[in-house]
N, C-alpha and C positions, 0 to 999 in steps of 0.2 A: 542624684537619685541613685538608690542602691536597692536591689532586690535580693533579700536574704533567702537562704535555702528553705526556710519555713514558709515562704510565700509572702512574708511581710515586705511591703515596699516602704522605704525610708526616703523622704523628700526634704531637701534643704529649701526652706521658704525664706529667702533672703529679704524680701520686702516686708515681712512681718517678724524677722529676727527669731526664727524658731525652726525646729526640726519636727517633721510630722511622720507618723507611722500609720500606714494603711494596712490593716490585717486582711489576710486572704478572705474574700467573700464579704467584706464590710465596705460600704461606700463612704463611711465617715472616718475621718482621721483623728488620731490621738496626738496631742502635743507631747513629745517625749523629751524635749530640751528647749530652753528659751521660752519665747511666747509673750514676753512683756512688750508693751507698746513703746518703750524707750530703748536706746542703745546704751551700752555700758561696757566698761573693761573688766568688771568683776566677773568671777567665774560661774555665777548663777544665771548669767544672761548671755545671749549671743548677739553679735553685731555683724550683720551681713554674712550669714553662713553660706558657703558656696558649694561644698560637696561633703559627702559623708560615706562611711563604710562601717559595717558591723562585724566584729570578730566572732569566732565560734563560741565564746562565752557570753555574748550579748553586749559587750562593751561597744559604745559608739565612739567613732573618731570623726571629728568635725573640723573642717578648715573654715576659718573665719577671715574674710577679706577685711572687715572693719577693724579688727584687732591684730591682724597679721600674725596669727598663730594657729596651731592645731591643738584641739582640746580632746581629751579622752573622758568620756562620761560612763561611769560604771552603774549598772542597774541598781536603783535604790538610793544613789547618792544625791545630795541636794545641790551639788555643784561639780563642775568638771576640774580636770587637772591639765595644765598646759604641758604638752610634751614636745613642742617645737615652737619657737617664737622669734621675735625681733625683726630681722630683715627679710622675712618671707613675703613675697608678692605673688599672689595667686592670679594667674591670667584666666579670664573667662573664655 
């Protein structure tokens, strides 16, 4: 979970393989990454996302337990870019 300075709350929903954004004052979440019902190693999907952070330009950084890597997602992109991978094991 990450609270951005704009008041948006980002939540890694590992059970549904997606990242959610709750806008300030809104009860409904928007899916901002992942969200498919299946797990995959391709970069348009997430597998067991664990944590997330947003930088000052709005890029998302998501750690994935299922694929053992960190993905950066830039606003408007159709898939992420792996920026750390292989032997990463994220403890919950």
